[in-house]
N, C-alpha and C positions, 0 to 999 in steps of 0.2 A: 677472325675478329667479328665478321658480320654474323656468324652462326650463333654466337652466344647471345647477342641481343635478341635475335629472332626467337630463340628457345625461351628466353626470359619473358618476352611479351606473350607468347602462347600460354605459358604456365600461369602468367598473371590473369589472362582472360579466362582460363578454365577455373581459376580460383573464384573469380567474380561470378561466374555462372552457377557454381555450386552454392555460393553464399546467397544468391538471389533466390534459388530454388528452395533452400532451407527456410529463408525468411517468408516465402510465399506459403509454405506449409504451416509455419507458425501462425501466420495471419489468418489462414482459413480455420485453423483449430480454435483461435480466439473468437472468431465470428460465430462458429458453430456453438461454442460454449456459451456465448452471450445469448444467442437465440434460444437454445435449449433451456438455459437458466431462466429466461423471462417466461417461457412457455410453462415451465413447471411452477413458477411463482403465480402465474395467472390461474392455472388449474387449481392450485391450493387455495386461492382466494375466491374463485367463482366456481361453485360446484353445480353440476346439472341437477335439475329438480328430481330426476329419476334416481339420483344417487342418495337422496335424503332418506333416512329411515322412516318407516311408516308410523312407528310408535311415538315419534317426536319426543325423544327423551329430554330435550331441553326445556319443554314446557313446564313440567313439575318443578324444575329448579327455578324457573322464572316466577311461578306462583309463590314459592317459598320466599324468594327474594322480595316480592311485593309485600307479603305479610310481614316480613322482618322490617321492611321500610316503614310500613304503617305503625307497627309496634314501636319502632324507634321514634317516630314522629310524635305519637301520643304520649309516650313516657317522657320524652325530652320536653315537650311543651308543658306538661303538667309539672314536671320537676322545676322548669324555669319559672312557672307561675308562682310556685311556693317560694322559690329563692328570691324572686323580685319582690314579692309581698313582704318577706322578712326584711329585705333591704330598704323597704319604704318607697320603692319605685313604682308607684301605683299607676302612673300613666303608661309605663311600659307594660304593666300587667294587662291593662285594658286593650292596648294595641295588639299584643300577642294573642289575647283571647279572641278578638274580633277576626284577626287573620286566620286563626285556627278554625273558627266556625265556617269560614268561607272555603276552607281546604277540603279535599275529598276524604282526608283522614278522619274528619269529624263524624262521618257516617259510621265509622267502625269503633266508636268509643265504647259502645255497650259490650263489645267483645272482651274488654279489659276490666269489666266490673269484677272485683274480687282479686284481680291480678295486680292492679295498681292500688297500693294501700291508701286508705282515706280519700277516695275519689270525691266524696261529698265535701271534704275540706277544701279541695281545690276550687270548687264552685263557690264555696263560702268566701274564699280569699278574693275571688273576683268581685263578689258582692261588697266585701269590705273596701276594696280598692275604689269601686264606683261610689260607695258612700263617702269615702274620704275626699273624693274629688267632686262631690255634689252632683254626680251623674245619677239622678234618681231613675231615669229611664232605663239605664243599664242595670241598676240594682234590682228593679222590679222584674226584669226579664230573665233573671238567673233561673228561677224555678221553672219557667216555661221552657227554657233551653234544656234543662235536665230532662223534662218530659219528652221533648222532641228528640233528644239524643238517646232516649231509652235508658237513662241512668236512674236507678232507684232513688226515690225521695223519701225523706223521713220528716216527722213533725219538727225536729230540731232546726232543719234548714229553713222551713217556713217561719218558725218563730223568730229566728235570728234576723231574717230579711224583714219581717213585719216590724220588729223593733227598730231596725235601721231606717225604714221608711217613716215610722212615727217620729223618730228623732229629728227628721227633716220636715215635720208637720204635714207629711203626705199621708193623712189618715185614710183618704179614699183608697189609695193604693194598698195600704195595709189591710183594709177591710176586704177588698177584692181578692187579695192574696189568701185570706182566710177561706173565702168561698172556693177558690181554686184548690185549696188543700182538701176541702170536703169533697169536691168533684173527683179528686184523685183517690178517694177512698181511704184517706188517712184519718184516723181517729184523733180528734183534738185533745190535747193534754190540758191539765189545769192551768198551766202557764199560758198556753195559747188562748184559752177561753178568757182568762183574766185580762190578757193583752187586748183582746177584741172588745171586751166590755169597756175598758179604758179608752180605746180608740173611738168607740161609738159615742162615749160621753164627750170626748174632746172635739168630736165632729158635730156635736149638737144633737145626736140621735139618742136622747136619753131614754125615750120610750122603748126603743129597740134594745138598748142596753139592759133595761129592767126585765124585758121579756126573755132575753137570752139568759139572764141570771136566774130567773124563776124556772125556766125550762131546762136548765142544765141538770145533769144527773146528781143524785144526792151525794155520791162520793166525790164529786168535783167540789173542791174547796178553794174558791178564789182567794187571793191574798188580801190581807187587810188593806193593802195599798189600793186595790181595786175598789173596795167598799168606800175607802176614804175619798177617792176621786169622784165616785158617783154621788156620795152624800154631799160633797162640797158643792157640786153643781145644783143639787136639789135644795140645798140650804140657801144658796143665793137667789134661786127662783121662787122659794117659798112653796115648794110642792110637797106639802105635808103627807098626803096619802101615799105617794111613792116612797117617801122617806120612811114612813112607818112600815111599809111592806118590806123594804130592804132590811130594816131592823129585825123584823120577824124572821126573815130569811137567814140572817146571821144566827139568830137563836136556834133555828131549826138545824142548821149545819154545825152547831156547836162551836161557833167562832166567838172568841172572847171579845166582849164589848168594853172598850176603854173609855176614858173621859172625853177624848177628842170625838169619838163616834157619837157619844151621847149628846155632846154640845151641838153638833151639827144637826142631829135630829130635832133637838129642842129649838134650834134656830129656825128650821123649816116650819115647825108647827107654830111658833110664835108669829111668824110672818104671814101665815095662811089664815084667812078669816074663818072663824068658827073652830079653830084648833088650839086656841090659847089654853083652854081648860085641859085638853089632852096633854099639852106640854107640862102643865103644873102637876098633873097626876103622874106622868112619866118620871118627872124629877123626884117626886116623893117615893115612887116605887123603887127606883134605882138607888136612892139614898138609903132606903131600908134594907134592900136585898144585896146590893153590891158595894155599898159604902161610897158611891160616886156622887158627885155634885160639888163643884167648886164655885168660886166667886163668879166666874163667867157664866156658869149654868144659871145661877140665881139672877144675874143681871139680865140675861136673855129672857127668862120666863117672866120676871116682874115687869120688864119693859112691854112685853106683849099684853099682859093682863091690865096694866095701866092704860095702854092705848085703846083697849077694847072696853074700858069702863068697868072692869070686874075688880073693884077695890077690895071687897070682902074676901074673895079668893086669894088676892095678893097678900092680904094680912095673914091669912091662914098659912100661906106658903112660907112666910117669914118666921113662923113659929118654929122654934127649935134650931134656928140658924145660929151657929156659933161663929162669931166674928173675931174671936181672940187670936186665932192663928193667921188672920188675914192681914194684908198690908194696911197702912194708915189710909191710903186712898180708898180702898174697898170699905173700910169701916165707916169712913165719912159718907161714902155713897149710900150705904144701906141705912145709916142713921137719917139721912135726908129723905129716903124713901118712906121710912116709918113715919116721919113727921108729915109728909104729904098725905099718906093713907089715913092717919089719925085726923087730919084736918078735913078730909073729904066727907 
């Protein structure tokens, strides 16, 4: 009876020893696997400098990625500017534009000239946004930003910004922008020259406007609006000599003289001492050659002649005046003038 338990206990002890030994082997294997696995991971993450290739093949890929990033930034910003402008989000346009100018990508804009369609239109959108928000300072810096970023400039961008500045009564800024266009080597067009003449007149620089008009090339044909604005100022100031010079310039350039132009020249002459006779002669000339001369023309000339005491010339001017097609007020007025001249 005692033998069986003894044998059972011995077999049980032998069993436990074998199990412990096998578990120890498994534990050592697990430790070795973990240690070797970590070592291989560290080696894969940290490579000695001596193992790096001399040619550094990763560098060209990095340069390509940087160029792609710059291209993506420029194209995305310009696309967003166009989109925000069309949506009327002018404040966001200016914010995006100023942030872009401060970014490194702005230095590479010139590389995408011809790649990005209508790049000039993007800068024009910025100027329009600044104009809508009354940011004259940002509006006038668009052209200089284009020059600094080496983006080609044309006369159209200068003309557009000049008109925007003038609409905000910033005539000095528009005149300076014209000078900047000349410094950039851009030939001014008829429109830009006409705009500058008008800006000079509005800014009170009438003499400069006349000199520019007279010095402009013969093929430059300022618009009738330019001449009208200039003569309007001269008519109010009574500067007959300049008014007559402008009239002669219009004739030389083959620009048609209408009734409004004639009346303003007559007004300038009638208000200027010693030019009342010139006004009467001019009226007779245009009446015979161009069929011009309305009630206003005669009112202006007769008023100047009466004020200067030239009654005889005033009577001669009234000869041949047909009042049948005039209003009742005008007929009464000229009848009273005749009566005063006859009584003088």
